[in-house]
N, C-alpha and C positions, 0 to 999 in steps of 0.2 A: 462058560461065557467064551470061549474060544468053539463052539460051537454056532453059534447065536453071529460072531465076526465075523466064521467063515460063508459064510451065507446072506451076510450083506455083501460083502464083497465078492460073492457071485451075480445076485441083482443086480450090485450095480456095474457091473463087468458085461452085463447084457441088455442092460435098460436102455431103452430108446423111448425118449418123450413124444416123439410125431405118433409111434403107435396109438395112444390112447384117442379111440375114435367118440366113445363115452363121457364126458364130466362124471367124476368120480360122486358119489350119488350124496354125502356130504357138500362138495361143492355146489352140487346140483338145488338142495333145498337153500344154500347160502343165496346163489343169482335171485330164486325165487324172491327172497327177505330184499333182495336190493333193488327188484322191482314196483317192491311193491310199496316199500321208506319214498321212493323218486314218486309214485304215484300220486300218497302222502302229500308228501313234500310240494306238491306241484296243487294241491288241489285246498290246501290250507295258504297258500298264497289268493286264493281269491277272492274276492267281496263275501262279507259274512253270512249275507242277503242272495247270493246263487246257489242253489239252490245243491250244485255242484261242490260246495262246501266241504269242506270235510278236517276236523284238526286234526292235527296229527298227536298221534298219540303214543306212536309207534318209538319202541328203543333205536338209536341209530346204530344200524349193522357193522361188527368188524373191518376195522381194515378204509372206511371207504374216508372218512374223513383227512388221509394222508396219501390217497389217489384220482387223481382225476378222474370225467367221466370216460372221459374217451380210454384211458388204459383201465379200464375197466374187462374189457376180454384177456388183458392179459394178466393183471391179476388173476381171473379165474385161470390161467392156465398154468400156473406158478405154484397156484395153488392145489390143483388138478395133480401137477406131479410130485409134489410134497405130500398131499394127504394120500396118493398111491403107493407113494414108495413108502411109505412107513407102515400103510396095512402090510403090506409084502414082506417088509421085520420085524410084520409081531405084535405093533407099537397099537397102540389104541388114541381113534382123534375122538377129542369128547367135546360133546354138544355144542361150545361154546369154541368151537377150532381150534384149541390147543392139541398139545399131543405127550400124548400120555406113556410114557416108558418106565417098567413095572406100579412101583406105589412114587409116581413124583411126575407131575405139571412139567411142561415144557413151553412157556407158554414165549411169543413172538409179536413183532409190529412188521409188518411191509409198506413202506414210506417210499414216497414217491419226490423225489428234488426236482426243486426250483429253482429257474435264477432270476436275479433279481434284477431291473431294469426300471429304468427311467418310468417316473409315471407319468402318461396318456392323460391329460387333462379330459376331464368328459365335456357334454353343451349340457347337463345337468348345473357340474361343480361352474365353468362358467359363468355359467348363470349366476347362478351365488356370488360370484367373486362381484359380478355388476351389481349385486345388488348392497352387498359389502363395500363399494367403493364409496355409492352414491350414496348409505347411510353415515357413512364417516365426514365427508360434507357437512352435513344437518345436524350428529350428533358429536358430543365429546371421544364418546368409550362406546364401543361396538367390537362385540368378540366376531371374529376372524373365521369364516369357516375350516375348519379342518380338512386339510386335502393333501393326504400322504405322496412323499416324493418320489416312495420308488413306486412298485407291483412288482410279486411273487410271483412269475408265470411258469406250470408243469413245465418242466424235461424230457419225461420218459422214462428216467435214469431210478434203477427200484436200487429201493435197500428192503434185506431182512437182515432186521436188527433182534438177538433175544434178550431174556430178561437179564442176563448179566451184561448188557451192553457192548456184548461182541457184536459183530455184523460182518457178514460180503454184500456185495454192492457190484452191481454191471462197472465194468467198464469196455473203456474205448472199445476196445476190440471181441469181447466177449461177455455174452449176457446170463445171466442171474442161471436160464435155462439148460445153458449148457455148462453151468458149473454143479451139478449133481451133485456128486461125490466130494467136493469140497463141504456145500450145504449141509447134508447128512453128518460127516464129521464133525462140523461147530459144532450140531444139535444132539450129538449125543456128549460134546464135551462139557457143552452146558448141563448139560444130564447128569453126569457123573460131579459135577460142582456143586447140585443141588442133593445129588443125594449120599453126596460124606457127608454135606452140613447138615443135612439130616438125623444124618446115624449117632455124628458126632452129640446132634438134641435128643437124641433116642437116648447113647446111653449115659449121657448125661441127666439127665432124665431119670433114668432108669437106677442108678447112685441114688442117687435126691429120693427117691421110693425109700429105695433098702435101708438109705440111713432114718428116713420118718421110722418106717417099719419099727426097726432098734428100739430109736428113741422111744417108741408108743410101748414095747413089752418091757424094756429096761423102768422104763414108769410104771405099769400096771402091776408086774412083782414088788416095788418099792412102793407102791399102794398095798398088796396084799398083806407086807410085812408091817 
């Protein structure tokens, strides 16, 4: 463990995220999946009778539900930094883009924050309101169009949230890309929590199995007598 810690510290001391010229292989494959996903989304929105129509049966790639398309290049960059570093640490990147440390899998999210602003009514919504107001004059009850009060606009502020609920995020002066040591520590803290829980469970399971084995042996002796 001491050697591993020294290795991590030495890598972090000289790491420069700007030196990577080519994306990590896992990020490249992930990027291709996203490109294909958005192609399928676009083709699935065409008329069914359009020859370019194609039903989107693909599974939505991880992370993109919480990150705007404008910020995808930054998402790739952050993932590239994380995966490249943890591979240097000797850890494993799983096929579903988690990080495996020894026996344990560390899952995480990358989330882009959103600003809440007053909703700007669209042309279509305005037309629906006109139709509604006309209908109200002719009938006693008409369902009012549901128009949101607020819009939620992505603001480019990123957060990395781990499975234990802890997170690290952009500040007003520092981006996640410049908080690599702190991020690595957060992942290892999460790992130690998961590892401790697993080892406690395994020990409890071992004790249960031993007790069950003793009970079976006792029962066999009683049956033989």
